[in-house]
Each structure stands twice: as structure tokens, then as C-alpha cells.
N, C-alpha and C positions, 0 to 999 in steps of 0.2 A: 195352779190347777192344770191337770192334764186330762186328755180324753184318750181312752184306750178301748180297743175292741176285745171283747171277751173271747178267750180261747181255752181257758182252763176251768175245771169244775168249780174251783173257789170263786172265780169271777162270775160264773153263771149263778152260783148260790148268792153272791152279793147282790146281783141284779134282781133275783127273786125276792130277796129281803126288801129291797127298795120298792119293788112292785107291791109288796104287802103294805109298806108304809104309805104308798100312793093311795091304795084302797082305803086305809084307815083315815088318811087325810081327807079324802073325798066324803067319807061317811056314807057311801052308797053300796048297795048290794050289786056286785058285778057278776053274779051267778048266771045271768042271761048270756054272758060271753064265755062260760065255762072257765071262770077265773081260777078255781081251785085246781082243776086239771092242768091248766096252763102253768101254774106254779111248779108242778111236778115235771114239766116238760120244757122248761125254759131253753135249755141247750138245743133241743130238737126244733122248737118253734122259732127260735131266734139265732140259730147257728148256721154255719155254712151248709150247703153251698149257696142257698138262696136268701139267707138272712144274716143279721148281725145284731149283737147286743153291745151297745156303747155305754161305757161307764165314765163319769166324771170323777176324778180323784183330787182331793185336797190333801197332799201328803199321802198317808197310808189309808185315809178314810174315803170311802165311796160316798159322794154327796149328790150324785145325779145319775139318771139312767134314761135310756130310750131304746125301744126295740124296733127292729126292722124285720119285716117278714113279707114274703110274697103273698099278694092278695089274688092276683090273676096274672097270666102271662103279660109281662111288660109293666105291671103295676105293683109297686111296693106299698105297704101300709106302715105308717108310723104309729106305734102303740106305746102307751104307758109312760110318756115323757114326764119325768118327775125330778124336781130339785128340792132337796131338803130345805125347809123354811130358813134355817140358819144361814143358807147361802143364796137366798133370794137377793136380787139386785146387784149381783156380782158378775153377771154375764155368763153364768153357767148354762142356762137354758139356751141362750144364743149360740154358744160354742157347741153344745150337743146337737142342736138343730142343723148347724152348718156341717158338722161332721157327718150327721145322718144323710144330708143331701149329697155330700161328696161320696159317701159309701154307696148309696143307692145308685148314683150315676156310674160308679165303678163296677157295680154288679150288673149293669146293663138295663136298669129300669128306665122307663120313659115318663112315668108319672108316679107321684106319691099321693096317697089318700090318707085322711085321718078323720076321726070323729072326736068331738070334744063337747063341752057344755058351755052355754052362754055365760054361766056364772064364773067360769075360769077366764075372765077377761084379760088378765096379763098374758096368759098363754095365747089366746086368740090374737091379741095385739102383736105379739111376737111373730106368729105365723103370717099375719097380714104384712108386717114389715118385710118379711122374707120373700113375699110374693105369692103366698097361698091365697086362693080365692074360694069363696063358698060354692058348693056344688050340690046336686041332688043327693038325697040319701042313697048310699051304696050298700048298706047293711042295716039290719034291725038294731034299733036302739030305742028302748021303751021310755026314755026320759024326754019330756016335752020340750026341754030347752036344748036338745041335741043340735049340734052344728057340724056339718060335714064340709070338708075342705079338700082341695086338690092343688098340686103343684106340678107344673110341666117341666121336666128336666131337659 
């Protein structure tokens, strides 16, 4: 398995497809976040100079994704981390999260923010192991089990 940063259109399209799979997997309406518009602007939202789209590959197949974008000066936001169920338990999420933190640090961010759901316990456990801590809500999320976390770089 390798982690790569998207730079070509095909990589951003692969990331958008994994974002779609993430939404299907959740079974939730992400319209409150402008999800459909986001899918049409992945390269702009998660590309240079302030962002990055990281893809996990198993051979030629993209099996995981995470988006990095600027939330506010000095603050990056981790969005849409997803690993295909066929690759759960293989360290893909851990590798993506570590690459994300390294990339955020390299871009000069001082803090990483994320929102997740209490029902996504394996993801929350990973974030906690990496040193993320719960924080006050920093954005609107209509789901009652929303969890907000931060990581100081």
C-alpha cells in the first residue's frame, strides 16, 4: 500500500469517487455541507496551495482517501477520511492520518480540526490514539451524535 498526494485530474476524480462511496457508506444526507458542489470542485477545495487530497493505493486501486483544506488561518480541516471496507484493519486509515498530519505540518498549519460521528467509533479511536482531543463545535453539523476534535501540530 502507498499513500500519494493528488496532483492530476484522474487522481482528483478517484478521490471524488471515494467521497461518493463514503457518503453511501454513511447513508446520510451530506447536503448541509454542500456535498454535491464539493464533488464538482475537489481539486479546487483540496488542492494546492492550501490543501491536499491524499489517496491510499493498493496496487492500481484507490482504497482510501482523506482531504485537507484550510478552515481558517493556521487551521486545517480533515475531511472525508474513508477506507474501503475490504481494507479495514490493514492500517490504511492510520497511514492516511499520519500522512495527513505530516502534510498539514508541511503546509504550515498549527492545528487540525475534524468533525465525525459517535457511531464511527473505529475512526474516533484512531483519532484519539493519534492525539486528537474533543473540542467545542467549530461548524454546523445537524447530527446529534456529532463529535468535534482537534490536534495541535
